[in-house]
C-alpha positions in Angstrom: -26.3 -13.7 -15.1 -24.2 -12.6 -12.2 -22.2 -9.5 -12.5 -18.7 -9.2 -10.9 -17.7 -5.9 -9.5 -14.4 -4.4 -10.7 -11.6 -4.2 -8.1 -8.4 -2.1 -8.2 -5.9 -3.7 -6.0 -3.0 -1.6 -4.8 -0.6 -4.6 -4.9 -0.3 -4.1 -8.6 1.8 -1.0 -7.9 4.5 -2.7 -5.9 7.0 -3.0 -8.7 7.3 0.6 -9.7 6.3 2.1 -6.4 9.2 0.5 -4.4 11.7 1.9 -6.9 10.1 5.3 -7.0 9.9 5.8 -3.3 13.4 4.5 -2.7 14.8 6.7 -5.5 13.1 9.9 -4.4 13.8 9.3 -0.7 17.5 8.6 -1.4 17.7 11.6 -3.6 16.5 14.0 -1.0 18.3 12.5 2.0 21.7 11.9 0.4 21.9 15.2 -1.5 20.6 17.3 1.4 22.9 15.5 3.8 25.9 16.2 1.5 24.9 19.8 1.1 24.5 20.3 4.8 27.8 18.5 5.5 29.8 20.5 2.9 28.1 23.8 4.1 29.0 22.9 7.7 32.6 22.7 6.7 32.5 26.4 5.8 32.5 25.9 2.1 31.4 28.7 -0.3 27.9 28.5 -1.8 29.3 27.8 -5.2 31.2 24.8 -3.9 28.1 23.6 -2.1 26.1 23.9 -5.4 28.8 22.0 -7.4 28.9 19.2 -4.8 25.1 19.0 -4.9 25.0 18.7 -8.7 27.7 16.1 -8.6 25.7 14.2 -6.0 22.5 14.3 -8.2 24.2 13.0 -11.3 26.3 10.4 -9.6 23.4 9.3 -7.4 21.0 8.9 -10.2 23.4 6.8 -12.2 24.3 4.7 -9.2 20.6 4.1 -8.4 19.9 3.1 -12.0 22.9 0.7 -12.1 22.2 -0.7 -8.7 18.5 -1.3 -9.4 19.2 -2.8 -12.8 21.8 -5.3 -11.4 19.8 -6.3 -8.4 16.5 -6.7 -10.2 18.3 -8.5 -13.1 19.6 -11.0 -10.6 16.1 -11.6 -9.4 14.9 -12.0 -13.0 17.7 -14.5 -13.7 16.7 -16.6 -10.7 13.0 -16.5 -11.7 13.9 -17.6 -15.2 16.1 -20.4 -14.0 13.3 -21.7 -11.7 10.8 -21.5 -14.6 13.1 -23.4 -16.9 13.5 -26.1 -14.3 9.7 -26.3 -13.9 9.3 -26.5 -17.7 11.7 -29.4 -17.9 10.0 -31.2 -15.0 6.6 -30.7 -16.6 7.9 -32.3 -19.8 9.7 -35.2 -18.1 7.7 -35.9 -14.9 4.1 -34.7 -15.5 2.5 -37.1 -13.0 4.9 -36.0 -10.2 4.3 -32.3 -11.0 0.5 -32.9 -11.0 0.7 -34.5 -7.6 3.0 -31.8 -6.3 0.5 -29.1 -7.4 -2.4 -31.0 -5.9 -0.6 -31.3 -2.5 -0.2 -27.5 -2.5 -3.9 -27.1 -2.8 -4.5 -29.7 -0.1 -2.2 -27.7 2.2 -4.4 -24.7 1.5 -7.6 -26.5 2.6 -9.0 -28.5 -0.3 -9.7 -32.2 0.0 -7.5 -34.4 -2.0 -10.1 -35.2 -4.7 -11.0 -31.6 -5.3 -7.3 -30.6 -5.2 -6.5 -33.1 -7.9 -9.4 -31.9 -10.0 -8.2 -28.3 -9.7 -4.7 -29.4 -10.6 -6.0 -31.3 -13.6 -7.9 -28.2 -15.0 -5.1 -25.7 -14.3 -2.4 -27.9 -15.8 -4.5 -28.6 -18.9 -4.8 -24.8 -19.5 -1.3 -23.6 -18.4 0.7 -26.0 -16.3 3.8 -23.8 -16.2 1.7 -20.8 -15.1 0.0 -22.8 -12.4 3.4 -24.0 -11.0 4.9 -20.5 -11.3 2.1 -19.0 -9.2 1.4 -21.6 -6.7 4.7 -23.4 -6.2 7.3 -20.6 -7.0 5.2 -17.6 -6.0 5.9 -15.9 -9.4 3.0 -13.8 -10.9 2.6 -11.0 -13.3 2.5 -8.6 -10.5 5.7 -9.7 -8.8 7.7 -10.5 -11.9 11.1 -8.6 -11.9 11.4 -5.8 -14.4 15.0 -4.5 -14.4 14.7 -1.7 -16.9 11.5 -0.3 -15.3 13.1 -0.4 -11.9 16.3 1.3 -13.1 14.6 4.1 -15.0 12.1 4.7 -12.2 14.9 4.9 -9.5 17.1 7.2 -11.6 14.3 9.6 -12.5 12.9 9.8 -9.0 16.3 10.2 -7.5 17.0 13.1 -9.7 13.7 14.7 -8.8 14.3 14.2 -5.1 17.9 15.5 -5.3 16.7 18.6 -7.2 14.6 19.7 -4.2 17.5 20.5 -1.8 19.5 21.9 -4.7 16.8 24.4 -5.4 17.1 25.6 -1.9 20.8 26.2 -2.4 19.9 28.5 -5.3 17.2 30.5 -3.5 18.6 30.6 0.1 21.0 33.3 1.4 24.3 31.8 2.5 23.7 32.8 6.1 20.7 30.5 6.4 21.7 27.9 3.9 22.0 25.0 6.4 18.6 25.5 8.2 16.8 26.3 4.9 18.0 23.2 3.2 17.4 21.0 6.3 13.9 22.3 7.0 12.8 22.2 3.3 14.3 18.7 2.8 12.4 17.4 5.9 9.2 18.9 4.5 9.9 17.3 1.1 10.5 13.9 2.9 7.2 14.3 4.8 5.4 15.0 1.6 7.0 12.0 -0.1 6.1 9.8 2.8 2.5 10.9 2.7 2.3 10.5 -1.1 3.9 7.0 -1.0 1.5 5.9 1.8 -1.5 7.3 0.0 -0.5 5.5 -3.2 0.1 2.2 -1.4 -2.9 2.4 0.9 -0.7 2.5 4.0 -1.0 4.6 7.2 -0.1 8.1 6.2 1.0 9.4 9.6 3.2 6.4 10.4 4.9 6.5 6.9 5.4 10.3 7.1 7.0 10.2 10.6 9.2 7.2 9.7 10.7 8.8 6.6 11.1 12.2 8.3 12.8 10.8 11.3 15.5 8.9 9.4 16.0 11.9 7.0 16.6 14.2 10.0 19.0 11.7 11.6 21.0 11.4 8.4 21.3 15.1 7.9 22.2 15.8 11.5 24.9 13.1 11.5 26.4 14.5 8.2 26.3 18.1 9.4 28.1 17.0 12.6 30.8 15.3 10.6 31.1 18.3 8.2 31.5 20.7 11.2 34.2 18.5 12.8 36.1 18.1 9.5 35.8 21.8 8.7 37.1 22.8 12.2 40.0 20.3 12.0 41.0 21.6 8.5 
């Protein structure tokens, strides 16, 4: 009897990983940028801290709401397509069978084998076969609005807490460089962790997230300095 080796594919992590990386990255960048911008406008440390806390709470709620709405829209579309397939399978089974067979022919099977495969798959789970092979919907890619919302909110809060911590521990005289440098280090760490979890190139991911984080903070600091001087 042949034994099959177990495989642990990283693609199964796509759903929660995307929301986690997006939330943490946005939490660090947006909060650090706000802190640097407010501090550049010559605000007191207490005002900077209040602004950062407000950014954490508002950002986490915004991320949760945004993820829930967007992923719910994806889920609604998937459900509508599945319902359409369910009706077509009930009313036009022969046409749906031929459609599935043609998909397998397009992937390299000869027509006789493609029809045999379609026969067996539709006999077991016709809707599941069409969902996977016609619509591209699978257990891995299925939209999960609540999971995405909670993951994004939680990771945003964790990411935003990092530059806020630097506000608490850094002297006012070096607040801007301390927050900036620490946030870039946090971003680099996040990029490395995300790349490791997803099996991607660690150096490339780390440089990418660090570069755009530095750009966002520099731009916000410049605007804050201009506004502070003008006021």
